[in-house]
C-alpha positions as CSV (number, residue, x, y, z in Angstrom):
1,X,-92.4,-9.4,-42.0
2,X,-93.9,-8.4,-45.4
3,X,-96.7,-5.8,-45.2
4,X,-99.2,-6.0,-48.0
5,X,-100.8,-2.6,-48.6
6,X,-104.3,-1.7,-50.0
7,X,-103.9,1.3,-51.9
8,X,-106.6,4.1,-51.7
9,X,-107.8,2.9,-55.2
10,X,-107.8,-0.8,-56.0
11,X,-110.2,-2.5,-58.2
12,X,-112.9,0.1,-57.4
13,X,-112.1,-0.2,-53.6
14,X,-111.4,3.1,-51.6
15,X,-110.3,4.0,-48.1
16,X,-107.7,1.4,-47.8
17,X,-104.3,1.3,-45.9
18,X,-102.6,4.2,-47.5
19,X,-105.7,6.2,-46.4
20,X,-105.8,4.8,-43.0
21,X,-101.9,5.9,-42.4
22,X,-102.3,9.3,-43.7
23,X,-101.0,11.9,-41.1
24,X,-103.1,14.8,-42.8
25,X,-106.7,14.8,-43.9
26,X,-106.9,15.1,-47.8
27,X,-108.2,18.2,-49.2
28,X,-111.8,18.6,-50.2
29,X,-112.8,18.8,-53.8
30,X,-113.0,22.6,-54.9
31,X,-115.8,24.8,-54.0
32,X,-117.7,24.4,-57.2
33,X,-118.0,20.6,-56.3
34,X,-121.7,19.3,-55.9
35,X,-122.7,19.0,-52.2
36,X,-124.2,15.8,-50.7
37,X,-126.4,16.8,-47.6
38,X,-126.1,14.4,-44.6
39,X,-128.0,13.7,-41.4
40,X,-126.1,11.4,-38.8
41,X,-128.2,10.1,-35.8
42,X,-126.6,8.5,-32.9
43,X,-123.3,9.9,-34.5
44,X,-120.8,9.3,-31.7
45,X,-117.4,10.4,-32.8
46,X,-118.4,10.4,-36.4
47,X,-117.3,7.1,-37.8
48,X,-120.0,7.1,-40.5
49,X,-119.9,10.8,-41.3
50,X,-116.1,10.1,-41.9
51,X,-116.9,7.1,-44.4
52,X,-119.5,9.4,-46.1
53,X,-117.0,12.1,-46.4
54,X,-114.3,10.0,-48.2
55,X,-117.0,8.3,-50.4
56,X,-118.1,11.8,-51.4
57,X,-114.4,13.1,-51.8
58,X,-113.2,10.4,-54.0
59,X,-116.4,11.0,-56.2
60,X,-115.5,14.8,-56.5
61,X,-118.4,15.8,-54.0
62,X,-118.5,17.9,-50.9
63,X,-120.4,17.0,-47.7
64,X,-122.8,19.4,-45.8
65,X,-123.8,18.0,-42.5
66,X,-127.3,19.4,-41.7
67,X,-127.7,17.5,-38.5
68,X,-125.7,15.4,-36.1
69,X,-127.1,13.9,-33.0
70,X,-125.6,12.1,-29.8
71,X,-126.6,11.8,-26.4
72,X,-122.8,11.8,-25.1
73,X,-120.8,15.1,-24.7
74,X,-117.3,13.6,-25.2
75,X,-117.9,12.1,-28.6
76,X,-119.8,15.1,-29.9
77,X,-116.7,17.1,-28.9
78,X,-114.5,14.7,-31.3
79,X,-117.3,15.1,-33.9
80,X,-117.2,18.9,-34.1
81,X,-113.3,18.8,-33.9
82,X,-113.1,16.7,-37.1
83,X,-116.1,18.2,-39.0
84,X,-116.1,21.7,-38.2
85,X,-115.6,22.7,-41.8
86,X,-118.7,20.8,-43.1
87,X,-120.9,20.8,-39.9
88,X,-122.7,24.0,-38.5
89,X,-124.3,24.6,-35.1
90,X,-126.6,21.7,-35.6
91,X,-124.3,19.1,-34.0
92,X,-126.3,18.3,-31.0
93,X,-126.1,16.6,-27.6
94,X,-129.5,15.3,-27.6
95,X,-131.8,12.1,-27.4
96,X,-132.8,11.5,-31.1
97,X,-136.2,10.4,-29.5
98,X,-136.9,13.8,-28.3
99,X,-136.3,15.3,-31.8
100,X,-138.3,12.6,-33.7
101,X,-141.1,12.0,-31.3
102,X,-144.2,11.4,-33.4
103,X,-146.1,8.4,-34.0
104,X,-145.9,6.4,-37.3
105,X,-148.1,8.3,-40.0
106,X,-149.3,11.0,-37.6
107,X,-148.8,14.7,-38.5
108,X,-145.4,16.0,-37.5
109,X,-145.0,17.4,-34.2
110,X,-143.8,20.9,-33.4
111,X,-140.1,19.5,-32.8
112,X,-140.3,17.5,-36.0
113,X,-141.5,20.5,-38.1
114,X,-138.6,22.5,-36.8
115,X,-135.9,20.0,-37.7
116,X,-137.5,19.4,-41.2
117,X,-137.0,23.3,-41.7
118,X,-133.5,23.0,-40.4
119,X,-132.6,20.0,-42.7
120,X,-134.5,20.8,-45.8
121,X,-133.9,18.8,-48.9
122,X,-131.7,15.7,-47.7
123,X,-129.7,13.2,-49.6
124,X,-128.6,10.7,-47.0
125,X,-129.4,9.9,-43.5
126,X,-127.1,7.3,-41.5
127,X,-127.7,6.1,-38.1
128,X,-126.1,3.6,-35.6
129,X,-128.7,3.5,-32.9
130,X,-127.5,2.1,-29.6
131,X,-126.6,-1.8,-30.0
132,X,-126.2,-2.7,-26.3
133,X,-129.7,-3.9,-25.9
134,X,-129.3,-6.3,-28.8
135,X,-125.7,-7.5,-28.2
136,X,-125.0,-11.1,-27.2
137,X,-122.8,-9.9,-24.6
138,X,-125.7,-8.2,-22.8
139,X,-127.1,-11.1,-20.4
140,X,-129.6,-9.0,-18.6
141,X,-132.0,-7.4,-21.0
142,X,-130.8,-8.9,-24.4
143,X,-133.7,-8.9,-27.0
144,X,-136.0,-6.9,-24.8
145,X,-134.4,-3.7,-23.9
146,X,-136.1,-0.1,-24.0
147,X,-133.1,1.3,-26.0
148,X,-134.1,-1.1,-29.0
149,X,-137.0,1.0,-29.8
150,X,-134.6,3.8,-30.7
151,X,-134.1,1.8,-33.9
152,X,-137.7,3.0,-34.7
153,X,-136.9,6.5,-34.0
154,X,-134.7,6.3,-37.0
155,X,-137.8,5.5,-39.2
156,X,-139.7,8.2,-37.8
157,X,-136.9,10.5,-38.8
158,X,-137.0,9.2,-42.2
159,X,-140.6,9.6,-42.5
160,X,-140.2,13.4,-41.6
161,X,-136.9,14.2,-43.5
162,X,-137.5,12.1,-46.6
163,X,-133.9,11.5,-47.6
164,X,-133.1,9.8,-50.8
165,X,-131.0,7.2,-49.0
166,X,-130.9,5.7,-45.5
167,X,-128.2,3.4,-43.9
168,X,-128.8,1.9,-40.4
169,X,-126.0,0.0,-38.6
170,X,-126.4,-2.3,-35.8
171,X,-125.2,-5.6,-34.4
172,X,-126.3,-8.9,-36.1
173,X,-128.5,-9.9,-33.1
174,X,-130.9,-6.9,-33.8
175,X,-132.8,-9.2,-36.1
176,X,-133.9,-11.3,-32.9
177,X,-135.4,-8.1,-30.9
178,X,-138.3,-9.3,-29.3
179,X,-140.0,-5.9,-30.5
180,X,-139.4,-6.9,-34.2
181,X,-137.8,-3.5,-34.8
182,X,-136.0,-4.7,-38.0
183,X,-139.0,-6.0,-39.9
184,X,-141.3,-3.0,-38.4
185,X,-138.8,-0.6,-39.8
186,X,-138.7,-2.4,-43.4
187,X,-142.6,-2.2,-43.3
188,X,-142.3,1.5,-42.4
189,X,-139.7,2.6,-45.0
190,X,-141.3,0.1,-47.8
191,X,-144.6,2.2,-47.1
192,X,-142.7,5.4,-47.6
193,X,-141.8,4.4,-51.1
194,X,-138.2,3.1,-50.1
195,X,-136.5,-0.1,-52.1
196,X,-135.3,-1.7,-48.7
197,X,-132.6,-4.4,-48.3
198,X,-130.8,-5.8,-45.3
199,X,-127.8,-8.0,-44.6
200,X,-125.2,-9.0,-42.1
201,X,-122.0,-7.5,-43.8
202,X,-118.7,-9.0,-43.0
203,X,-116.4,-5.7,-42.8
204,X,-113.4,-7.7,-43.6
205,X,-114.7,-7.7,-47.2
206,X,-114.0,-3.9,-47.1
207,X,-110.5,-4.2,-45.9
208,X,-111.2,-3.9,-42.2
209,X,-108.5,-6.2,-40.3
210,X,-111.0,-7.7,-38.0
211,X,-113.9,-10.3,-37.8
212,X,-116.4,-7.4,-37.3
213,X,-119.9,-8.3,-38.5
214,X,-122.8,-5.8,-38.5
215,X,-126.3,-5.7,-39.6
216,X,-127.1,-3.1,-42.4
217,X,-130.4,-1.9,-43.4
218,X,-130.3,0.3,-46.7
219,X,-133.2,2.2,-48.0
220,X,-133.2,3.9,-51.4
221,X,-135.7,5.9,-53.3
222,X,-135.7,6.3,-57.1
223,X,-133.4,3.4,-57.9
224,X,-133.4,-0.4,-57.4
225,X,-129.8,-0.4,-55.9
226,X,-129.6,-2.9,-52.9
227,X,-126.9,-4.4,-50.8
228,X,-126.5,-7.1,-53.1
229,X,-124.9,-4.6,-55.5
230,X,-121.8,-4.6,-53.1
231,X,-121.2,-8.3,-53.9
232,X,-118.0,-7.5,-56.0
233,X,-116.4,-5.9,-53.0
234,X,-114.1,-8.7,-51.6
235,X,-110.7,-7.1,-50.5
236,X,-108.0,-9.7,-49.6
237,X,-107.9,-10.5,-45.9
238,X,-106.1,-7.9,-43.9
239,X,-104.2,-8.4,-40.8
240,X,-103.5,-6.8,-37.5
241,X,-99.8,-6.6,-38.4
242,X,-100.6,-5.0,-41.8
243,X,-102.4,-2.1,-40.0
244,X,-100.5,-1.5,-36.9
245,X,-97.0,-1.9,-38.2
246,X,-94.6,1.2,-37.4
247,X,-96.5,1.7,-34.1
248,X,-94.8,-0.9,-32.0
249,X,-92.3,1.3,-30.0
250,X,-95.0,4.4,-30.1
251,X,-96.7,3.5,-26.7
252,X,-96.1,6.1,-24.1
253,X,-97.9,8.2,-21.6
254,X,-97.8,11.3,-23.4
255,X,-101.5,11.3,-24.5
256,X,-104.5,9.2,-24.2
257,X,-103.9,7.9,-27.8
258,X,-100.7,6.3,-27.1
259,X,-101.3,5.2,-23.6
260,X,-101.1,1.4,-23.2
261,X,-103.6,0.1,-20.6
262,X,-102.0,-0.4,-17.2
263,X,-102.2,-4.0,-16.1
264,X,-102.2,-5.9,-12.7
265,X,-99.1,-7.7,-11.7
266,X,-101.0,-11.0,-12.4
267,X,-101.8,-10.0,-15.9
268,X,-98.1,-8.8,-16.5
269,X,-97.1,-12.2,-15.5
270,X,-99.8,-13.7,-17.8
271,X,-98.6,-11.5,-20.6
272,X,-94.9,-12.4,-20.0
273,X,-95.9,-16.2,-20.0
274,X,-97.5,-15.9,-23.5
275,X,-94.2,-14.2,-25.0
276,X,-91.9,-16.7,-23.1
277,X,-93.8,-19.7,-24.4
278,X,-94.6,-18.2,-27.7
279,X,-98.4,-18.7,-27.2
280,X,-101.4,-16.9,-28.2
281,X,-104.0,-18.5,-26.1
282,X,-103.4,-18.3,-22.3
283,X,-103.6,-22.1,-20.7
284,X,-106.5,-22.4,-18.2
285,X,-103.9,-23.0,-15.5
286,X,-102.8,-19.5,-15.8
287,X,-106.2,-18.0,-15.9
288,X,-108.5,-16.7,-13.1
289,X,-110.6,-19.4,-11.1
290,X,-113.7,-18.5,-13.1
291,X,-112.0,-20.0,-16.2
292,X,-109.5,-22.3,-14.5
293,X,-111.9,-24.6,-12.5
294,X,-114.7,-24.9,-15.3
295,X,-115.2,-25.4,-18.7
296,X,-115.6,-22.1,-20.7
297,X,-115.5,-20.9,-24.3
298,X,-113.8,-17.7,-23.8
299,X,-110.6,-18.7,-25.6
300,X,-109.7,-15.3,-26.8
301,X,-109.8,-13.6,-23.4
302,X,-106.3,-13.2,-21.9
303,X,-105.0,-13.8,-25.5
304,X,-102.3,-12.3,-27.6
305,X,-103.1,-11.0,-31.1
306,X,-101.8,-12.6,-34.1
307,X,-99.6,-10.5,-36.2
308,X,-100.6,-12.2,-39.4
309,X,-104.3,-12.7,-38.8
310,X,-107.2,-10.3,-38.5
311,X,-108.4,-9.3,-34.8
312,X,-111.5,-10.2,-33.2
313,X,-114.3,-7.8,-33.2
314,X,-113.0,-5.0,-31.2
315,X,-115.1,-3.8,-28.1
316,X,-114.6,-1.0,-25.6
317,X,-113.1,-3.6,-23.5
318,X,-109.8,-3.5,-25.4
319,X,-108.1,-1.9,-22.3
320,X,-108.5,-4.9,-20.5
321,X,-107.0,-8.3,-20.8
322,X,-109.9,-10.1,-19.5
323,X,-112.2,-8.8,-22.0
324,X,-110.7,-10.2,-25.3
325,X,-107.6,-11.1,-27.3
326,X,-106.0,-7.6,-26.8
327,X,-102.4,-8.2,-26.0
328,X,-100.1,-6.7,-28.6
329,X,-98.8,-9.4,-31.1
330,X,-95.1,-8.5,-30.8
331,X,-94.8,-6.2,-27.6
332,X,-95.5,-7.2,-23.9
333,X,-98.4,-4.9,-23.3
334,X,-101.9,-4.2,-24.6
335,X,-102.9,-2.3,-27.7
336,X,-103.0,1.4,-27.4
337,X,-106.1,3.5,-28.6
338,X,-104.0,4.5,-31.6
339,X,-103.7,0.9,-32.6
340,X,-107.2,0.1,-31.9
341,X,-108.2,3.0,-34.2
342,X,-106.1,1.7,-37.1
343,X,-107.8,-1.7,-36.6
344,X,-111.1,0.1,-36.8
345,X,-110.0,1.5,-40.0
346,X,-109.8,5.1,-38.5
347,X,-107.2,7.1,-40.2
348,X,-104.4,8.8,-38.4
349,X,-105.4,12.3,-39.3
350,X,-108.8,11.8,-37.5
351,X,-108.2,13.9,-34.3
352,X,-109.2,12.5,-30.8
353,X,-107.5,15.2,-29.0
354,X,-110.6,16.6,-27.4
355,X,-111.4,13.3,-25.7
356,X,-111.2,13.7,-22.0
357,X,-111.0,10.1,-20.4
358,X,-109.6,6.8,-21.7
359,X,-112.8,5.1,-21.1
360,X,-114.6,7.5,-23.3
361,X,-112.0,7.3,-26.0
362,X,-112.1,3.5,-26.0
363,X,-115.9,3.4,-26.2
364,X,-116.0,5.9,-29.2
365,X,-113.2,4.1,-31.1
366,X,-114.8,0.6,-30.5
367,X,-118.5,1.8,-31.3
368,X,-117.4,3.6,-34.6
369,X,-118.6,2.1,-37.9
370,X,-115.3,1.5,-39.7
371,X,-115.6,4.2,-42.4
372,X,-114.4,1.8,-45.1
373,X,-117.8,0.2,-45.5
374,X,-119.8,3.6,-45.6
375,X,-117.2,5.1,-47.8
376,X,-117.4,2.5,-50.5
377,X,-121.1,2.2,-50.2
378,X,-121.6,5.9,-50.8
379,X,-119.2,6.1,-53.7
380,X,-121.2,3.2,-55.3
381,X,-124.4,4.9,-54.7
382,X,-123.0,8.2,-56.2
383,X,-121.7,6.2,-59.3
384,X,-125.1,4.4,-59.9
385,X,-127.1,7.7,-59.5
386,X,-128.6,6.9,-56.1
387,X,-127.1,9.9,-54.5
């Protein structure tokens, strides 16, 4: 099999395959480099911070994390482990809504004044508010979930902290939220003097080997830069095989990252059937009754990945054959967390060793924003003077 490589620099593109497969983290620019100050809300394990760090690094800048917040302890532990050199004690296990708790255009609350003092002058605020309330996979509270209002807490944080640039990531369905959180945020930030643009971004354009799409809101002060200025980024389609090549025989039980998911005896037979018959879609006759006995649209479930095609959008269900196309393309097993991280564009040097559970590890990998997008956006913003 031929493996095409995207180098770290290719027609202005950064953070490609050569970066993703690095075993050790590249060195920061020297101590005299200009700093880029950062706040990361709903930071999880730090996918967006990692992208900012790489975009700054190739632009000869260093990053200073002034505040990073997430409600879950396990990803915060991974965040601290990976950014201990650029983040101080203000990496918090906390509800963002408790930190930025004021109303639109109201005077700052006591808590907001405190964090304004801590953060100081701010270059960039990034945020990935919870997407489960907007997800098409959520059949109970979709479009009308209390968590959706957390999107507006980001707007309040911007109102208080006044960063130069704001990047908010969410699932495409956020546009259809019943509370109108996206247009409300656009109006809110426009009123604060930001030039606001939104778009559904296909991350495959940035070298991510999956069909992942996300809604991005970009708000910039002092320049007319918009998401349309990224139109020249259209990296050739990358495949699963390109990114996980060399890991085929690495699956073992020596650590969470290399542990392939356990499968039931029935699913083991299904995997064997796929390989014995050189199939990527499991026939209905081999599926559970819920698929076998009625029409369904879940073709990828119980499926085997294609070596020479991008993956489907990775979810935290990659540990289950029944939640997507997660059977390895050449090995009779499901993909490991290490392979899933590669497919997410998370580099080998990123340290997940503090993760305590497979469930938590899978969630933080799948929920991470692939750093290629943020890295290239930040580098472009630095280049044009937006940061």
